[in-house]
C-alpha positions in Angstrom: 100.4 98.7 97.9 99.0 95.7 99.7 96.9 93.5 98.2 95.1 90.5 100.2 92.6 88.0 98.7 90.4 86.9 101.6 87.5 84.0 102.2 85.8 84.9 105.6 83.6 81.8 106.9 80.1 82.8 108.1 80.1 85.0 111.2 84.1 85.3 111.4 85.0 88.6 111.9 88.8 89.9 111.3 89.2 93.2 113.2 91.8 95.0 111.7 94.3 97.8 114.1 93.9 101.5 112.5 96.7 101.8 110.3 98.8 105.4 110.0 97.0 108.6 108.9 96.5 108.6 105.5 96.0 105.1 104.1 93.2 104.5 102.4 91.4 100.9 102.6 89.3 99.4 99.9 87.2 95.9 99.9 85.5 94.8 96.5 83.2 92.0 97.4 83.4 89.4 94.2 81.2 86.9 95.5 78.5 86.9 98.8 78.5 89.5 101.1 80.0 90.9 103.7 79.6 93.4 107.1 82.1 96.3 107.1 82.7 97.9 110.2 84.3 101.3 110.5 84.2 103.2 113.7 81.5 101.0 115.4 79.2 101.8 111.8 78.0 98.3 110.5 78.0 98.8 105.8 77.0 96.0 104.3 78.7 95.3 100.8 76.9 93.0 98.2 78.4 90.9 95.5 79.8 93.4 93.0 80.1 96.1 95.7 83.5 98.4 96.4 83.7 99.9 100.0 86.7 103.1 100.3 87.7 104.0 104.1 89.9 106.2 105.4 92.7 103.0 107.4 93.4 105.4 110.3 89.9 104.6 111.8 88.8 101.0 113.9 87.8 98.5 111.3 86.8 94.9 111.3 85.5 92.6 108.2 82.5 89.9 109.1 81.5 87.5 107.0 76.9 87.2 106.2 74.8 84.9 105.1 75.6 81.2 104.3 76.6 81.6 101.0 80.6 81.3 99.7 82.0 84.9 100.0 85.0 86.4 98.3 86.6 89.9 98.4 89.4 91.6 97.9 91.4 94.3 99.9 93.9 96.5 98.9 96.0 99.1 101.6 97.1 101.9 99.6 100.2 104.0 101.5 100.1 107.4 102.0 102.1 109.2 99.1 106.7 108.9 100.9 104.5 106.4 103.4 106.7 103.7 104.7 106.4 100.0 102.8 103.7 97.8 103.4 105.7 94.4 105.7 
């Protein structure tokens, strides 16, 4: 499992390449608001909210609003999958 903490700026977008099949990614928003884009569909995740999705889909994260935002991302590899690098 890979865990990252991020603090995207307002309007900053972080695109991510699709991962291998079976990867599950989870985003937990600690403060502020985040726009999660999965396969071209936008999902707003507010502070205190969590979203999980298949990591093999095209996805991106974008800071929304003017307040400070902080989030924790986890990438769960499928059983027997290679270690994250």
